[in-house]
C-alpha positions in Angstrom: 15.5 -4.1 -53.2 12.4 -2.6 -55.0 11.9 1.2 -55.6 8.8 2.4 -54.1 6.8 5.3 -55.6 4.5 7.0 -53.0 1.9 8.9 -54.4 0.3 11.0 -51.5 2.5 12.4 -48.7 0.1 13.1 -46.1 -0.1 11.1 -42.9 0.1 7.5 -44.2 2.3 8.2 -47.2 4.8 10.2 -45.3 4.9 7.3 -42.5 5.3 4.6 -45.1 8.0 6.6 -46.6 10.1 6.8 -43.3 9.7 3.1 -42.9 10.8 2.3 -46.3 13.9 4.5 -46.4 15.0 3.1 -43.0 14.6 -0.5 -44.6 16.8 0.4 -47.4 14.3 1.1 -50.1 14.7 3.8 -52.6 11.4 6.1 -52.6 10.1 8.4 -55.1 7.5 10.7 -53.5 4.8 12.6 -55.4 1.8 14.7 -54.5 -0.7 16.9 -56.2 1.2 20.1 -55.5 4.4 19.2 -57.1 8.0 18.3 -56.2 8.9 21.6 -54.8 6.6 21.2 -51.8 8.4 17.9 -50.7 11.8 19.4 -50.0 11.5 19.1 -46.2 10.2 15.6 -46.2 12.9 14.5 -48.7 15.5 16.2 -46.5 14.4 14.4 -43.5 14.4 11.0 -45.3 17.9 11.3 -46.6 19.6 10.0 -49.6 17.3 7.1 -50.4 14.5 9.5 -51.2 13.7 12.1 -54.0 10.7 14.2 -55.0 9.2 13.6 -58.4 6.1 13.9 -60.5 3.3 11.6 -60.4 4.8 9.9 -63.6 8.0 9.5 -61.9 6.5 7.7 -58.8 4.5 5.5 -61.1 7.6 4.4 -63.0 8.9 2.8 -59.7 8.8 -0.9 -59.2 5.8 -0.9 -56.8 3.4 2.1 -56.0 1.8 3.1 -52.8 -1.4 5.0 -53.3 -2.0 7.1 -50.2 -4.6 9.6 -51.5 -8.3 10.4 -50.7 -10.8 8.0 -52.4 -12.2 10.7 -54.6 -8.5 11.3 -56.0 -8.1 7.6 -56.4 -11.2 7.3 -58.7 -10.1 10.2 -60.7 -6.8 8.6 -61.6 -6.4 7.9 -65.4 -6.6 4.1 -65.4 -3.9 3.7 -68.1 -1.3 5.4 -65.9 -1.3 2.5 -63.5 -1.9 -0.3 -65.9 0.1 -3.3 -65.0 1.5 -1.9 -61.9 1.3 -3.6 -58.4 -0.4 -0.8 -56.2 -0.7 -0.8 -52.5 -3.7 1.2 -51.7 -4.7 2.6 -48.5 -8.1 4.3 -49.6 -10.9 4.4 -47.3 -14.5 5.6 -47.8 -15.4 8.5 -45.7 -18.8 10.1 -46.7 -18.0 13.2 -44.7 -15.1 13.9 -46.9 -15.7 12.0 -50.0 -19.6 12.7 -50.3 -22.1 9.8 -50.8 -21.1 7.2 -53.3 -24.1 5.0 -54.3 -22.1 2.0 -55.3 -20.6 1.8 -51.8 -23.8 2.8 -49.8 -25.6 -0.2 -51.4 -23.1 -2.6 -49.9 -22.9 -4.3 -53.5 -19.2 -3.7 -53.8 -16.4 -2.8 -51.3 -14.3 0.2 -51.6 -11.4 -1.9 -53.1 -13.7 -3.6 -55.6 -14.9 -0.1 -56.8 -11.4 1.1 -57.1 -10.3 -2.2 -58.9 -13.2 -1.8 -61.5 -11.8 1.9 -62.2 -8.3 0.9 -62.3 -9.1 -2.4 -64.2 -5.4 -3.2 -65.2 -4.0 -2.5 -62.1 -2.7 -5.3 -59.7 -4.4 -3.8 -56.7 -3.6 -4.7 -53.0 -5.5 -3.0 -50.1 -2.9 -2.2 -47.4 -2.3 0.4 -44.7 -5.9 1.4 -44.6 -6.9 0.2 -41.0 -4.1 1.6 -38.9 -3.6 5.1 -37.6 -0.7 6.9 -39.3 1.2 7.3 -36.0 0.9 3.7 -35.2 2.7 2.9 -38.5 6.0 4.0 -36.9 5.1 3.1 -33.3 4.5 -0.5 -34.0 7.0 -1.4 -36.8 9.3 -3.9 -35.6 12.2 -6.2 -37.0 11.4 -9.6 -38.4 11.0 -12.1 -35.6 10.5 -9.6 -32.8 8.3 -10.8 -30.1 6.1 -7.8 -30.1 5.5 -7.7 -33.9 2.3 -6.5 -35.2 0.5 -7.5 -38.3 -1.5 -5.8 -41.1 -4.3 -7.1 -43.1 -4.0 -7.3 -47.0 -6.7 -8.0 -49.6 -6.2 -8.6 -53.4 -7.5 -10.8 -56.3 -4.1 -11.3 -57.6 -1.9 -13.8 -55.6 1.2 -12.7 -57.0 0.6 -9.1 -56.2 -0.2 -9.9 -52.6 2.9 -12.0 -52.1 5.1 -8.9 -53.5 3.0 -6.5 -51.0 3.5 -9.1 -48.2 7.2 -9.1 -48.8 7.3 -5.4 -48.8 5.2 -4.9 -45.7 7.4 -7.4 -43.7 10.7 -5.5 -44.9 8.9 -2.4 -43.3 8.4 -4.0 -40.0 5.0 -5.8 -40.0 3.8 -9.4 -40.4 1.0 -9.9 -42.8 -2.6 -11.6 -42.6 -3.8 -12.3 -46.1 -7.6 -11.7 -45.8 -8.5 -12.9 -49.4 -10.2 -11.3 -52.0 -11.1 -7.7 -52.4 -14.8 -8.7 -51.9 -13.8 -9.7 -48.3 -11.8 -6.3 -47.7 -15.0 -5.0 -45.9 -13.6 -6.6 -42.7 -11.0 -3.9 -42.1 -13.0 -0.8 -43.3 -13.9 2.1 -41.3 -16.2 1.6 -38.2 -15.9 -2.0 -38.3 -14.1 -3.9 -35.3 -11.3 -4.6 -37.7 -10.5 -0.9 -38.1 -7.7 1.1 -36.2 -9.1 0.3 -32.6 -7.4 -3.1 -32.7 -4.1 -1.4 -32.4 -4.9 0.5 -29.3 -4.0 -0.8 -25.8 -7.6 0.0 -24.9 -9.8 -0.6 -27.7 -12.9 0.9 -25.9 -11.5 4.3 -25.5 -14.1 7.3 -26.6 -13.8 8.4 -30.1 -12.3 11.7 -29.2 -9.2 10.0 -27.4 -8.3 7.6 -30.2 -5.7 9.8 -31.8 -3.7 10.2 -28.6 -4.6 6.8 -27.0 -1.5 4.4 -26.3 -1.0 1.7 -29.0 -0.5 -1.9 -28.3 1.2 -4.6 -30.4 -1.3 -6.8 -32.6 0.2 -10.2 -33.4 -0.9 -12.0 -36.7 -2.8 -14.6 -35.0 -4.8 -12.1 -32.9 -5.5 -10.1 -35.9 -6.8 -13.2 -38.0 -8.9 -14.2 -35.2 -10.4 -10.8 -34.7 -11.2 -10.3 -38.3 -13.1 -13.6 -38.6 -15.5 -12.1 -36.0 -16.2 -8.9 -37.8 -19.7 -8.1 -38.7 -20.7 -6.5 -41.9 -22.0 -3.0 -41.5 -24.5 -1.0 -43.7 -22.3 1.6 -45.4 -25.1 3.8 -46.0 -25.2 4.5 -42.4 -21.5 5.4 -42.2 -21.2 9.0 -41.1 -17.4 9.7 -40.6 
């Protein structure tokens, strides 16, 4: 089984690490603060996890990048050249500042990242689901209440490997096509987070505590077909 290098150990990164170790993956965790800050998480995860440097994580078979967008865009491109990278980045102007290339709607967030990490085999993944739902909704293969996650990539072999990993972690997959089409599950669209709520219409202030509900692959595929592209320059979150 592949070794996963997880860069970023916040909400999404730590949850993916929990699923990965449970599924039998070896995991190398890294963050910007250094391996000494990961003692508690590694202790929780057990013998399949270890803390390392960013370079240690990159040396893994596949990399999960779970850091803020500005950190992703500051990454030295040569470090990830040739690697399959599952990237969970989202553009939040309230955190990242305004980015003209994205506000113009000329490129998606993932297209911008791919242009920066030009030699990286990028797959957009884990960006449209709340961190707590990653654990709540993961199910064994074949379970009747299994949920699906969307993936997007310009590399068919990379997305196939990403799908294999996501399946092992507990989710079916909907391949949404190229990075140019990944706007369908970006923030504030109908393909983002609320799909996994029992009541998708709950007020914003209740989203983080509202009950989740399984989202089968066919339902996700149907929902994504109906997503309307938004004017990113009006995004405020």
